[in-house]
N, C-alpha and C positions, 0 to 999 in steps of 0.2 A: 621758446616757451619754458619757464622756470622749472627746475627739477623740484619736486616736493618729495620728500622722505615719508615714509609710512612704516611704522610697526604693524607686522601682521602675526596672529596667533594659530599657531596648529594645535589646538588643545586636545591632547590623546588621553584617551582612558585605557586601562590596563588591557582590555578586549580587542584592542587595536582600533578601536572607533575614534573619530574625530570629528569636532563641533563646526557646521556651518550654519550662518546667519541669512536670512533672506533680506535684501536691500527693501527698505519702506518705499511707500510713495512719495512724491516730493523730491525723491535724490535722483543724483544720475543712475542710470541703469535700475530703475524700479522693477523690483521683482526677482533681479538676478542674484544668485546665492555667492556668498564670500566667506573668506576666513575673517573672524572679528579682528579689529584693530583700528587704527586711525594714523592720522598725521602727527609727526614728530614736531613738537613746538621748540620754539627758539630757546637755546640753553639746555635742552634735554638730547639725552642720547637714546637711541632706538629702545633699547631696554628699558631705560625709564618711562619712555613714550607707551610701551606696553603694559607695563605695571599700571599706568594711570588709566589708559583706555579701557583694559578689562575691569578696572575697579567701576570705573563711569559705564561702561556698557552693559556689563553681566554682574556687577556686584561681587566679583571675586577677587581675591588677594593671591597673587603668584608667589608659589614658595619655590619652583624650580623650573627654569626653563633653560632651554639650549639655543644658541645661535645654530641657524641652520641655512637657508639660502638668502642670498641678496639678489634679485631680478629687476631689471628695468623695464617699465612696458609704457608706450605712447598710446594715451586715449586721446578722444576728439579734444578732450576739456582739460587733460593735464599730462605732464610727463613726471611718472611717478617712480621712485626707487624703492622697491618693497624689502623690508628687512623682515624674514620669516624666522619665527622661533617656534621651537618644539616646547610646549608648555605641558610638563608632566606631572607637577605637583601643584594644588592650590587649595584654597580654603575658601568655605562658604557656599552657600546655594545659588544656583545659575538664577538671576533674574534678570531676563533681557529688558533693556530700556530704550533700544534703537532698532531693532529688527522688526519685521512683521512674522517671522516664524523663526525656530531654530531646529535643526536636525543633525542626529548623529549619524554619520557615514561610514563606510569602508571604502579605501582606496580604489579596490579592484570591483566594487559594487554599488556605485553612487547611484541613488534614486531620485535625487533632486535635480532640476535644471530650470533655466539654463545657468551655467556657471561664469562669471566675470572672465572676458578673455583674458586676463592675466594669468588665470589659475589652472590651465589645462596641462602644462609641463608641471606644476607643482603637484597633481594629483599623481601624474605618471610617476613623480619622484616617491611620492610617498608610498607607491604599492612596491618598491624596492625593498627588500630585507637588509637589516642592519649587520649581517655578517656574510661574507664572500669567501667561499672555499676555493681552493687552488690545488688541484690534484698533483700527485707526485709518486706516480707508479713506476717512474723510472729509479727511484731509490728504494721505494717498498717492494715493488714487484707488483704485476697486473692483480694478480689474485688476491692479494693482501689489500691493494687499494680499493678494489671492486667490493671487499667485503667490509672495511671500514667506511666506505661510501654508502652502502645500503644501512649500515647502523646510524651513521649522521642522518641521513635522508628519513629513516625513521623515527629519529629524535627531533626531527622539525627542520632541518638544513633545505633551504629554499632557492639558493643561488649558487651555482658551481661555475668554476672555468677549467676547462680542460687543458693543460698546458703540459706537454709531454716531449720537449725537443730531444730526448735521448732515445725515443722510440723509434725503429725504422718504419717507413710508411705503411706495410701491409699488417703489421702488429697494431699499430696506431689506429688503422681504420676499423680492424675488428673490436678493438678494446673501445674507440668511440661509440660503436652500436651499442655496447653493451652498457656504458655510461648514459646514453640517450634513453635506453629503455628503461634505467633505473629511475633516472629523473622523471622520466614520464608517469612511472608507476606512483612515484609520491609527490607528484605534483610540483616539481622544480625547475627552474629554468636554466638552461647550461648554455655556456658561450664555449666557442672554440677559440684557442689563441692562435692568432694570424692566419689561418689556413681557410679562405672563404669557401674554396672548393669542398672541403671535406666537411665543414658546416653544413653545406647543401646536401651532399651526399647521405649525411647521416641524419639529417633534418633537426639539427640543432637550433636553439632560440636566435643565436646571433654569433657574433665574434667579439673577441677581445683583442685590440691591436697594441703591439709592442710601440713604444715610443718611435722608433725608427720608422714604423709603418705608418704611424698617424702622421707623421709629418710629411709624407710623401702624398697623401690624400686632398683632394680639392672638394669632393664631395663626400657625404655621408654614403658607406656601403648599404645596399639595400637589404636589410635585416630590421626584424621588428625590434631587436636589442642589440645595441652597439656600444662597447665601453673601450677605454684605453688606458694604458699605463703611463703617466706622466711623472716627471722629475724636476721640473721648474715651471715657470710662469708662461713661457711661450708655448710648451707642450699643453699647458692647460688651457690656453687662450685657443689654441687649434682645435682640440676638442669641443671646446664651446662654439665656436664657430660652424663646425660641423654637425652640431647640435647632437652630440654624442648623448645617451642616457645616463651616464655617470662615467667617473675617472677613477683610477687608484693612484695615490699620490706617495710617494716614499724614494727612500726608507727615511722613516722618520727616526728609528733608533738603528744602529749598527747591528749587521746581522753576519752570521758565519758565513754566508754565501758571497757576501759584499763587502767584505773587511776593508777593502781599499777606498769604498766611497764613503764621503763625509756624510752622516746622519742630517737630515734636515733639523730636527728637532721640533718641538710642538710648537714654539712660537713662529717659527717660518713657515711651517705646516698651516697655523690658522692665518697668517697673512695672506698667504697664496690662495687657499681655500675661498677667502672672503671676496677675492678677485674674480672666481671663476664662474659664478652664477648656477652652479649645477652640484649635483649630490657627487660628493667626493670621499671615498675611502681609504681610511689610513693603511699603509703597508711598511712592513720592516719591522720584525721582533714583535708583532702583535699577537694577542690572544683575545677572548673573550672578555678577559678581566680588564682589559684598556677601553672597553667601550665606555664607560663614563667619562674618562678622559679626552678620549677621542670626541664625543659630543661636546663637549665644554670648549675644546678648540674649533669646533664647527663642522667637525666630519659628520658623514651620513652614518657611518659605521666603520668596521675594520675589516681587512682582509687578510687572510693566513693560510700559510701551507701546513707547518707542523701541528698549529695549534687546533686545525681543523679535524686532524684524524688523531689527536690525542695519542701520538707515539714519540719516541725517541729514537735517534740514530745511534 
């Protein structure tokens, strides 16, 4: 079956809601909900197709859109490659010309159904925050880390990785219980780095696998949220094969902790992300100020240690 490229728009408002359209009668999957967009015509890039389709379907002019996920799906009638863009700025009043209805939705509270089969994992990806904080109690001290974690959670932090290789087992367990309690209090999700037993013991949301652990697995660990650190194409492909929720890729820039490692740079990062088909966070000298650059390179967001806690060593 011939592969058809499609440009799909995740049109997002500042309140976090995004637009879905209901397919009209007389089309494949009538009544199903989808992200607006359409086929990439001959001679078009996916971005050009996005601009044209949104102009034709909704009467709006795209002003800013970031490349996001590329996913393949086999329908009964077509084999499609979906190029998703997050559309964050546009001009014009929405006037639908092809759908039977439109609805603004939140990723963790979608009220319309059914969705097109290709979009289930896209909704899961949209529920991920764009900033991923990695703990550093080994450097800061446990009490100091818990204090700044509470401040960050109060300020809206929603995704945390507990990564503490320098804490001994007993202290790590007590500390992990405290971190879980704080994350639960503020509605954040917590992943434990590498240690499945500890994650289950303290009731974390899942685990974050280092690359070496990732390459040893043949099936996805049984947690609601699973991520991995990746440094190259092979590791990203393994993360995709295991159907992980997201990956962290780096180091994009040189860092003090890995001075001997050649950084990827944004061009290489963008090439690798395009192949992954999953949300990818940029790591390595990142801060919240790098979010726009990361989005332009196809990243879901950025992950950071030092910037997460706004301190200097």
